[in-house]
MDAnalysis code that builds the backbone (N, CA, C; Angstrom):
import MDAnalysis as mda
import numpy as np

u = mda.Universe.empty(258, n_residues=86, atom_resindex=np.repeat(np.arange(86), 3), trajectory=True)
u.add_TopologyAttr("name", ["N", "CA", "C"] * 86)
u.add_TopologyAttr("resid", np.arange(1, 87))
u.add_TopologyAttr("resname", ["MET", "SER", "HIS", "SER", "LEU", "SER", "VAL", "ILE", "VAL", "TRP", "SER", "LYS", "GLU", "GLY", "CYS", "HIS", "TYR", "CYS", "ALA", "GLU", "VAL", "LYS", "GLN", "TYR", "LEU", "GLU", "GLU", "LYS", "GLU", "ILE", "GLU", "TYR", "GLN", "THR", "VAL", "ASP", "VAL", "THR", "ASN", "HIS", "ASP", "GLU", "ARG", "ARG", "ASP", "ILE", "LEU", "GLU", "LEU", "LYS", "TYR", "GLY", "VAL", "ARG", "TYR", "VAL", "PRO", "VAL", "VAL", "GLU", "ILE", "GLY", "LYS", "GLY", "ASN", "VAL", "TYR", "GLU", "GLY", "VAL", "THR", "GLU", "LEU", "GLY", "ILE", "PRO", "HIS", "LEU", "GLU", "LYS", "ALA", "LEU", "GLU", "ARG", "VAL", "LYS"])
u.atoms.positions = np.array([
    [0.834, -1.172, 0.000],
    [0.000, 0.000, 0.000],
    [0.890, 1.251, 0.000],
    [0.399, 2.251, -0.597],
    [1.139, 3.505, -0.692],
    [1.225, 4.168, 0.679],
    [2.317, 4.893, 0.893],
    [2.478, 5.608, 2.143],
    [1.491, 6.758, 2.261],
    [0.878, 7.174, 1.166],
    [-0.060, 8.278, 1.216],
    [-1.442, 7.842, 1.708],
    [-1.616, 6.543, 1.964],
    [-2.881, 6.043, 2.478],
    [-3.009, 6.429, 3.946],
    [-4.141, 6.998, 4.311],
    [-4.409, 7.382, 5.693],
    [-5.551, 6.519, 6.224],
    [-5.311, 5.830, 7.332],
    [-6.337, 4.983, 7.943],
    [-6.453, 5.364, 9.416],
    [-7.673, 5.650, 9.835],
    [-7.948, 5.992, 11.227],
    [-9.018, 5.045, 11.746],
    [-8.726, 4.384, 12.859],
    [-9.673, 3.464, 13.476],
    [-10.219, 4.123, 14.738],
    [-11.506, 4.399, 14.733],
    [-12.190, 4.908, 15.916],
    [-12.587, 3.674, 16.714],
    [-12.154, 3.586, 17.973],
    [-12.396, 2.385, 18.761],
    [-12.560, 2.715, 20.235],
    [-12.831, 1.670, 21.018],
    [-12.915, 1.831, 22.466],
    [-12.306, 0.607, 23.135],
    [-11.939, 0.769, 24.383],
    [-11.353, -0.319, 25.148],
    [-12.346, -1.470, 25.267],
    [-11.840, -2.701, 25.133],
    [-12.673, -3.881, 25.314],
    [-13.578, -4.222, 24.151],
    [-13.444, -3.540, 23.032],
    [-14.300, -3.777, 21.868],
    [-13.697, -4.891, 21.005],
    [-14.373, -6.016, 20.950],
    [-13.904, -7.161, 20.172],
    [-13.796, -6.826, 18.685],
    [-14.803, -6.147, 18.159],
    [-14.788, -5.797, 16.738],
    [-13.647, -4.841, 16.411],
    [-13.368, -3.917, 17.335],
    [-12.265, -2.970, 17.137],
    [-10.932, -3.720, 17.071],
    [-10.750, -4.658, 17.982],
    [-9.520, -5.456, 18.006],
    [-9.377, -6.261, 16.718],
    [-10.480, -6.774, 16.205],
    [-10.464, -7.548, 14.962],
    [-10.007, -6.677, 13.784],
    [-10.508, -5.456, 13.723],
    [-10.124, -4.527, 12.656],
    [-8.634, -4.205, 12.744],
    [-8.151, -3.905, 13.943],
    [-6.737, -3.568, 14.123],
    [-5.835, -4.746, 13.767],
    [-6.241, -5.945, 14.165],
    [-5.461, -7.144, 13.847],
    [-5.391, -7.347, 12.336],
    [-6.509, -7.154, 11.650],
    [-6.536, -7.289, 10.194],
    [-5.563, -6.294, 9.552],
    [-5.626, -5.042, 9.972],
    [-4.748, -4.015, 9.399],
    [-3.279, -4.341, 9.663],
    [-2.978, -4.822, 10.860],
    [-1.601, -5.186, 11.186],
    [-1.119, -6.358, 10.336],
    [-1.986, -7.350, 10.140],
    [-1.625, -8.506, 9.309],
    [-1.358, -8.088, 7.864],
    [-2.092, -7.086, 7.386],
    [-1.918, -6.586, 6.017],
    [-0.827, -5.518, 5.933],
    [-0.185, -5.243, 7.083],
    [0.871, -4.233, 7.172],
    [0.397, -2.855, 6.705],
    [-0.814, -2.519, 7.120],
    [-1.395, -1.213, 6.829],
    [-1.294, -0.374, 8.099],
    [-0.559, 0.719, 8.021],
    [-0.417, 1.606, 9.172],
    [-1.732, 2.321, 9.428],
    [-2.018, 2.532, 10.706],
    [-3.250, 3.230, 11.067],
    [-3.033, 4.014, 12.353],
    [-3.908, 4.974, 12.553],
    [-3.951, 5.731, 13.802],
    [-5.237, 5.343, 14.511],
    [-5.243, 5.489, 15.815],
    [-6.421, 5.147, 16.602],
    [-6.972, 6.391, 17.292],
    [-8.283, 6.522, 17.248],
    [-8.974, 7.526, 18.053],
    [-9.811, 6.743, 19.058],
    [-9.444, 6.833, 20.328],
    [-10.127, 6.096, 21.389],
    [-11.317, 6.918, 21.890],
    [-12.507, 6.340, 21.819],
    [-13.707, 7.044, 22.269],
    [-14.096, 6.670, 23.695],
    [-13.313, 5.768, 24.325],
    [-13.596, 5.369, 25.702],
    [-13.597, 6.607, 26.592],
    [-14.687, 6.815, 27.286],
    [-14.840, 7.967, 28.199],
    [-14.718, 9.320, 27.492],
    [-14.985, 9.354, 26.201],
    [-14.926, 10.605, 25.436],
    [-16.183, 10.738, 24.571],
    [-17.282, 11.110, 25.200],
    [-18.540, 11.251, 24.460],
    [-18.439, 12.298, 23.361],
    [-17.563, 13.297, 23.537],
    [-17.422, 14.324, 22.500],
    [-16.877, 13.709, 21.204],
    [-16.094, 12.650, 21.311],
    [-15.598, 11.968, 20.111],
    [-16.719, 11.175, 19.445],
    [-17.598, 10.609, 20.245],
    [-18.778, 9.927, 19.681],
    [-19.685, 10.949, 18.980],
    [-19.743, 12.161, 19.531],
    [-20.518, 13.236, 18.897],
    [-19.990, 13.512, 17.491],
    [-18.672, 13.488, 17.331],
    [-18.059, 13.702, 16.010],
    [-18.499, 12.610, 15.046],
    [-18.481, 11.348, 15.504],
    [-18.931, 10.238, 14.650],
    [-20.392, 10.411, 14.252],
    [-21.187, 10.862, 15.199],
    [-22.614, 11.055, 14.897],
    [-22.806, 12.140, 13.850],
    [-22.060, 13.220, 13.955],
    [-22.156, 14.294, 12.966],
    [-21.678, 13.839, 11.586],
    [-20.571, 13.103, 11.552],
    [-19.976, 12.696, 10.275],
    [-20.719, 11.544, 9.604],
    [-21.128, 10.545, 10.422],
    [-21.650, 9.302, 9.851],
    [-23.018, 8.873, 10.372],
    [-23.547, 9.609, 11.342],
    [-24.854, 9.259, 11.889],
    [-24.823, 8.064, 12.817],
    [-23.643, 7.725, 13.354],
    [-23.512, 6.600, 14.283],
    [-22.728, 7.047, 15.511],
    [-22.955, 6.335, 16.621],
    [-22.201, 6.614, 17.846],
    [-21.409, 5.391, 18.273],
    [-21.480, 4.318, 17.494],
    [-20.785, 3.084, 17.852],
    [-19.444, 2.993, 17.125],
    [-18.613, 2.090, 17.613],
    [-17.326, 1.804, 16.989],
    [-17.243, 0.302, 16.744],
    [-16.399, -0.158, 15.881],
    [-15.388, 0.604, 15.162],
    [-15.951, 1.340, 13.946],
    [-15.359, 2.484, 13.694],
    [-15.534, 3.193, 12.435],
    [-14.128, 3.361, 11.873],
    [-13.962, 3.026, 10.598],
    [-12.645, 3.133, 9.978],
    [-12.726, 4.185, 8.881],
    [-11.873, 5.188, 8.991],
    [-11.792, 6.233, 7.965],
    [-10.569, 5.946, 7.106],
    [-10.792, 5.912, 5.804],
    [-9.724, 5.611, 4.857],
    [-9.651, 6.753, 3.857],
    [-8.459, 7.290, 3.666],
    [-8.295, 8.385, 2.723],
    [-7.006, 8.264, 1.939],
    [-7.068, 8.708, 0.701],
    [-5.886, 8.757, -0.160],
    [-6.164, 9.775, -1.245],
    [-5.299, 10.775, -1.330],
    [-5.547, 11.828, -2.304],
    [-6.879, 12.489, -2.011],
    [-7.740, 12.553, -3.013],
    [-9.048, 13.166, -2.792],
    [-10.152, 12.121, -2.637],
    [-9.762, 10.854, -2.504],
    [-10.729, 9.776, -2.259],
    [-10.735, 9.492, -0.763],
    [-11.911, 9.544, -0.159],
    [-12.035, 9.432, 1.278],
    [-13.311, 8.664, 1.585],
    [-13.245, 7.743, 2.524],
    [-14.418, 6.936, 2.838],
    [-14.430, 6.577, 4.312],
    [-15.613, 6.538, 4.891],
    [-15.795, 6.075, 6.259],
    [-16.533, 4.751, 6.231],
    [-15.973, 3.743, 6.890],
    [-16.588, 2.413, 6.942],
    [-17.261, 2.276, 8.307],
    [-18.584, 2.215, 8.302],
    [-19.341, 2.104, 9.550],
    [-19.955, 0.721, 9.733],
    [-19.961, -0.096, 8.694],
    [-20.532, -1.435, 8.793],
    [-19.548, -2.360, 9.493],
    [-20.080, -3.238, 10.327],
    [-19.233, -4.198, 11.029],
    [-18.839, -5.334, 10.096],
    [-17.634, -5.831, 10.279],
    [-17.164, -6.969, 9.507],
    [-16.030, -6.607, 8.570],
    [-15.041, -7.477, 8.539],
    [-13.853, -7.273, 7.714],
    [-14.182, -7.155, 6.226],
    [-15.167, -7.890, 5.686],
    [-15.461, -7.754, 4.249],
    [-15.778, -6.314, 3.826],
    [-16.444, -5.545, 4.681],
    [-16.746, -4.139, 4.360],
    [-15.465, -3.309, 4.308],
    [-14.555, -3.590, 5.233],
    [-13.270, -2.898, 5.262],
    [-12.445, -3.246, 4.025],
    [-12.424, -4.516, 3.666],
    [-11.669, -4.952, 2.477],
    [-12.176, -4.260, 1.218],
    [-13.482, -4.181, 1.057],
    [-14.060, -3.521, -0.119],
    [-13.683, -2.048, -0.167],
    [-13.727, -1.389, 0.979],
    [-13.368, 0.043, 1.030],
    [-11.896, 0.236, 0.689],
    [-11.022, -0.621, 1.207],
    [-9.596, -0.509, 0.904],
    [-9.345, -0.708, -0.588],
    [-10.054, -1.623, -1.211],
    [-9.911, -1.851, -2.654],
    [-10.333, -0.616, -3.455],
    [-11.421, 0.013, -3.017],
    [-11.911, 1.199, -3.728],
    [-10.923, 2.363, -3.637],
    [-10.216, 2.474, -2.525],
    [-9.337, 3.605, -2.293],
    [-7.927, 3.370, -2.858],
    [-7.562, 2.128, -3.072],
    [-6.201, 1.791, -3.542],
    [-5.734, 2.644, -4.684],
])
C-alpha cells in the first residue's frame, strides 16, 4: 500500500470488533492511527455528525481526494473500502 494512504480506526477499550479490525490491518501491514472514544462522548458526537452513528469501530480511509468512512461491522466491508481507495 502507498504511504499516502491514511487509515484511522475509531475504537474503544474492550471492543472485540475494534480489536479484529486492528489485527486485520496489522496482518496486512497497513499503518493506522487510533482515536479512542472510551470515556470521550465528544468523540462519539463527532462520529454522529460525520456518519450518523455513535458506535465503533468506524474506519476512515483516505488517499488523495478519495475518502471513505466504513461504519458497517465486519472485515469484508473494510476490504471492499480498501480496494476502492487503492
